[in-house]
C-alpha positions as CSV (number, residue, x, y, z in Angstrom):
1,M,0.0,0.0,0.0
2,P,1.4,3.4,-0.7
3,A,2.3,5.4,2.3
4,A,0.1,8.4,3.2
5,R,1.6,11.6,1.9
6,E,2.4,14.2,4.5
7,P,1.2,17.7,3.8
8,T,3.7,19.9,2.3
9,G,4.8,23.1,3.8
10,G,3.0,25.0,1.0
11,E,-0.3,23.4,1.9
12,A,0.2,24.2,5.6
13,T,0.9,27.7,4.7
14,G,-2.3,27.9,2.7
15,G,-4.3,26.7,5.8
16,E,-2.7,29.3,7.9
17,A,-3.6,31.9,5.2
18,T,-7.1,30.7,5.3
19,G,-7.1,31.2,9.1
20,S,-5.7,34.7,8.6
21,E,-8.5,35.4,6.2
22,A,-11.0,34.2,8.8
23,S,-9.4,36.4,11.4
24,A,-9.5,39.3,9.0
25,G,-13.2,38.5,8.3
26,G,-13.8,38.6,12.1
27,G,-12.1,41.9,12.3
28,A,-14.3,43.2,9.4
29,A,-17.3,42.0,11.3
30,G,-16.0,43.9,14.4
31,G,-15.7,46.9,12.2
32,G,-19.4,46.4,11.2
33,V,-20.3,46.5,14.9
34,T,-18.4,49.7,15.3
35,G,-20.3,51.2,12.4
36,G,-23.5,50.2,14.2
37,E,-22.4,52.0,17.3
38,A,-21.7,55.1,15.1
39,T,-25.1,54.8,13.7
40,G,-26.5,54.7,17.2
41,S,-24.6,57.9,18.0
42,E,-26.1,59.6,15.0
43,A,-29.5,58.5,16.2
44,S,-28.8,59.9,19.6
45,A,-27.7,63.2,18.0
46,G,-30.9,63.1,15.9
47,G,-32.9,62.6,19.1
48,G,-31.2,65.6,20.6
49,A,-32.1,67.7,17.6
50,A,-35.7,66.6,17.8
51,G,-35.6,67.5,21.5
52,S,-34.4,71.0,20.6
53,E,-37.3,71.3,18.1
54,V,-39.7,70.3,20.9
55,T,-38.2,72.9,23.2
56,G,-38.7,75.5,20.5
57,S,-42.3,74.5,20.2
58,E,-42.8,74.8,23.9
59,A,-41.2,78.3,23.8
60,T,-43.6,79.2,20.9
61,G,-46.5,77.9,23.0
62,S,-45.4,80.0,26.0
63,E,-45.3,83.1,23.8
64,A,-48.8,82.3,22.4
65,S,-50.1,81.8,26.0
66,A,-48.7,85.2,27.0
67,G,-50.3,86.8,23.9
68,E,-53.6,85.2,24.8
69,A,-53.3,86.5,28.4
70,T,-52.6,90.0,27.1
71,A,-55.6,89.7,24.7
72,R,-57.8,88.7,27.6
73,G,-56.5,91.6,29.7
74,V,-57.8,94.2,27.3
75,P,-61.5,93.2,27.5
76,A,-61.1,92.9,31.3
77,A,-59.9,96.5,31.6
78,R,-62.7,97.6,29.3
79,R,-65.2,95.8,31.5
80,E,-63.8,97.5,34.5
81,L,-64.2,100.9,32.9
82,L,-67.8,100.2,31.8
83,R,-68.6,99.0,35.3
84,A,-67.1,102.2,36.8
85,L,-69.1,104.3,34.3
86,G,-72.3,102.5,35.2
87,L,-71.7,103.0,39.0
88,C,-71.0,106.6,38.4
89,L,-74.1,107.1,36.3
90,V,-76.5,105.4,38.7
91,G,-75.0,107.1,41.7
92,A,-75.3,110.6,40.1
93,V,-78.9,109.9,39.0
94,L,-79.8,108.7,42.5
95,A,-78.3,111.7,44.2
96,L,-80.1,114.1,41.9
97,A,-83.5,112.3,41.9
98,A,-83.6,111.6,45.6
99,S,-83.0,115.2,46.5
100,A,-86.1,116.4,44.7
101,P,-88.9,114.9,47.0
102,A,-89.5,116.0,50.6
103,W,-87.1,114.7,53.2
104,V,-89.0,116.2,56.1
105,R,-92.7,117.0,56.6
106,V,-93.6,119.3,59.5
107,T,-97.0,119.6,61.0
108,V,-97.6,123.2,62.2
109,P,-100.5,123.6,64.7
110,R,-102.8,126.6,64.1
111,A,-105.5,128.1,66.2
112,R,-109.0,126.8,65.8
113,P,-111.0,126.8,63.6
114,L,-108.0,126.7,61.2
115,A,-106.7,123.3,60.3
116,D,-103.1,122.4,61.0
117,A,-100.7,123.1,58.2
118,T,-98.2,120.7,56.7
119,V,-94.9,122.0,55.4
120,A,-92.8,119.8,53.1
121,V,-89.0,120.4,52.9
122,A,-87.3,119.0,49.9
123,G,-83.9,117.4,50.0
124,R,-82.3,120.0,47.7
125,S,-83.5,122.8,50.1
126,L,-82.5,120.9,53.2
127,V,-79.0,119.8,51.9
128,P,-78.1,121.7,48.7
129,L,-74.8,119.9,48.6
130,V,-76.4,116.6,47.6
131,P,-77.7,117.7,44.1
132,A,-74.5,119.7,43.5
133,L,-72.4,116.6,44.0
134,G,-74.8,114.6,41.8
135,L,-73.9,117.1,39.0
136,V,-70.2,116.5,39.8
137,G,-70.9,112.8,39.3
138,L,-72.4,113.4,35.9
139,A,-69.4,115.6,34.9
140,A,-67.0,112.8,36.1
141,L,-68.8,110.4,33.9
142,V,-67.5,112.3,30.9
143,G,-64.1,112.9,32.5
144,L,-63.5,109.2,33.1
145,V,-63.8,108.5,29.4
146,A,-61.8,111.5,28.2
147,T,-58.9,111.4,30.6
148,R,-56.0,108.9,31.1
149,G,-53.1,108.3,33.4
150,R,-52.7,110.7,36.3
151,G,-55.6,112.8,35.2
152,R,-57.9,109.8,35.5
153,V,-56.5,108.9,38.9
154,L,-56.9,112.5,40.2
155,L,-60.5,112.5,38.9
156,G,-61.2,109.2,40.6
157,A,-60.0,110.6,43.9
158,V,-62.2,113.7,43.5
159,L,-65.2,111.5,42.6
160,A,-64.6,109.2,45.7
161,L,-64.5,112.3,48.0
162,A,-67.7,113.6,46.4
163,G,-69.5,110.3,47.0
164,A,-68.3,110.2,50.6
165,A,-69.6,113.8,51.1
166,V,-73.0,112.7,49.7
167,V,-73.2,109.9,52.3
168,V,-72.2,112.2,55.1
169,A,-74.7,114.8,54.1
170,A,-77.6,112.4,53.7
171,V,-77.3,109.9,56.5
172,P,-78.2,112.4,59.4
173,H,-81.6,113.1,57.7
174,L,-82.7,109.5,58.0
175,A,-84.2,110.6,61.4
176,A,-86.5,113.5,62.1
177,P,-84.8,116.8,63.0
178,S,-84.8,118.3,66.4
179,G,-87.2,121.0,67.5
180,A,-84.6,123.7,67.1
181,A,-83.6,122.5,63.7
182,T,-87.3,122.4,62.7
183,E,-87.9,125.9,63.8
184,G,-84.9,127.0,61.7
185,L,-86.5,125.3,58.7
186,L,-89.8,127.1,59.3
187,A,-88.1,130.4,59.9
188,G,-86.8,130.3,56.3
189,R,-90.3,130.0,54.9
190,G,-91.7,133.1,56.7
191,P,-94.5,133.3,59.3
192,L,-97.5,131.1,59.0
193,P,-100.9,132.8,59.5
194,G,-102.9,131.5,62.5
195,R,-100.1,129.5,64.0
196,D,-100.7,128.3,67.5
197,L,-97.5,128.9,69.4
198,A,-98.7,127.1,72.5
199,R,-98.4,123.8,70.7
200,P,-95.1,122.4,69.4
201,V,-94.5,121.5,65.8
202,Q,-94.3,117.8,64.8
203,P,-91.5,116.9,62.3
204,R,-91.7,113.6,60.5
205,A,-88.7,112.2,58.6
206,Q,-89.0,110.6,55.1
207,P,-86.1,108.2,55.3
208,V,-86.5,106.6,51.9
209,W,-85.2,109.6,50.0
210,P,-82.1,110.4,52.1
211,G,-81.4,106.6,52.1
212,L,-81.4,106.5,48.3
213,A,-79.2,109.6,48.2
214,A,-76.7,107.8,50.5
215,V,-76.8,104.7,48.2
216,G,-76.0,107.0,45.3
217,G,-73.1,108.5,47.3
218,L,-71.7,105.0,47.9
219,L,-71.9,104.1,44.2
220,L,-70.0,107.4,43.4
221,A,-67.4,106.6,46.0
222,A,-67.0,103.0,44.6
223,A,-66.6,104.3,41.0
224,G,-64.1,106.9,42.1
225,T,-62.1,104.5,44.2
226,G,-61.9,102.0,41.3
227,A,-60.7,104.8,38.9
228,A,-58.1,106.0,41.4
229,V,-56.7,102.5,42.0
230,R,-57.0,100.9,38.5
231,G,-57.7,103.8,36.2
232,R,-54.2,103.7,34.7
233,R,-55.0,100.2,33.2
234,W,-58.2,101.2,31.6
235,P,-58.4,102.1,27.9
236,A,-58.6,105.7,26.9
237,M,-60.0,107.6,23.9
238,S,-58.0,107.5,20.7
239,G,-55.7,110.4,20.0
240,R,-56.8,110.5,16.4
241,Y,-58.7,113.7,16.9
242,D,-56.2,115.5,19.1
243,A,-55.0,118.9,18.0
244,P,-52.0,118.7,15.7
245,A,-49.9,120.7,18.1
246,S,-50.4,118.2,20.8
247,R,-49.3,115.2,18.7
248,P,-45.6,114.0,18.8
249,L,-43.4,115.1,16.0
250,D,-43.2,111.7,14.4
251,A,-47.0,111.4,14.4
252,R,-47.6,114.7,12.5
253,P,-48.7,114.3,8.8
254,A,-46.1,114.9,6.2
255,A,-46.2,118.1,4.1
256,R,-48.6,117.9,1.2
257,P,-47.0,117.8,-2.2
258,A,-47.3,120.8,-4.4
259,G,-50.1,120.9,-6.9
260,R,-53.9,120.8,-6.9
261,P,-55.2,118.4,-4.3
262,T,-57.5,115.7,-5.3
263,A,-60.9,114.9,-3.7
264,A,-59.5,111.8,-2.1
265,G,-56.6,113.8,-0.7
266,L,-59.0,116.3,0.8
267,W,-61.0,113.6,2.6
268,D,-57.7,112.0,3.8
269,A,-56.6,115.3,5.3
270,L,-60.0,115.7,7.1
271,D,-59.6,112.2,8.5
272,R,-56.2,113.1,9.8
273,G,-57.6,116.3,11.5
274,D,-55.8,118.7,9.1
275,D,-57.3,121.7,7.4
276,P,-57.1,121.1,3.7
277,T,-57.8,124.8,3.0
278,A,-54.8,126.1,4.9
């Protein structure tokens, strides 16, 4: 039998080469794993970029929320102004209307066979300050709309003081006046024919009307206090119709071009508050 042939050195070298190629293949596979890790890093970076985009969206949402809050604040300030105007109007009307009827009725005894006389004293005659302050309230109604800033705050303080003065003037007349005060009221009306001086006069209070006047004073005080405290935040009239001299320099209209003005230009000048004939 022929003897088995031993492998030659060349063949052994080829096997070793094949093992080297396998090792190289393994290294290449390891390189593939490294590439996968790099891909993972890119994915992480992409995730970070996406997170940045989300953060930008949240910032945009915060700005939108702030804008919505500001938009809601404007109608709230307008409602406060309208509420103050309503309180001022109702308070002024109550102070004026309640001062017209009689606040005190006095029964004056007269000698028989004459019947006793009844003298009615109206609130405007008893306390002239109440209707005067009611007129102040009506004037403040216009002033609250026309003024702004410090002027509105000062007007609110004056209105609050006027309302408090109405309350102070009206509350004492919820009860009947004393005998001396009643005699003073009758003295202003002149002597009554046939009066019986042996019997005292009998004053009777009419508390409804001074009570309504006091309520009107409270409403005026509430409107004035609101204007003094929060009047700076309330909207004011537009400055579109202000006099040209009172406007800032950058808000004044530009000089009109030379030449004959057109009809549209004349209307535009009138809208700006300018005199097109000047």
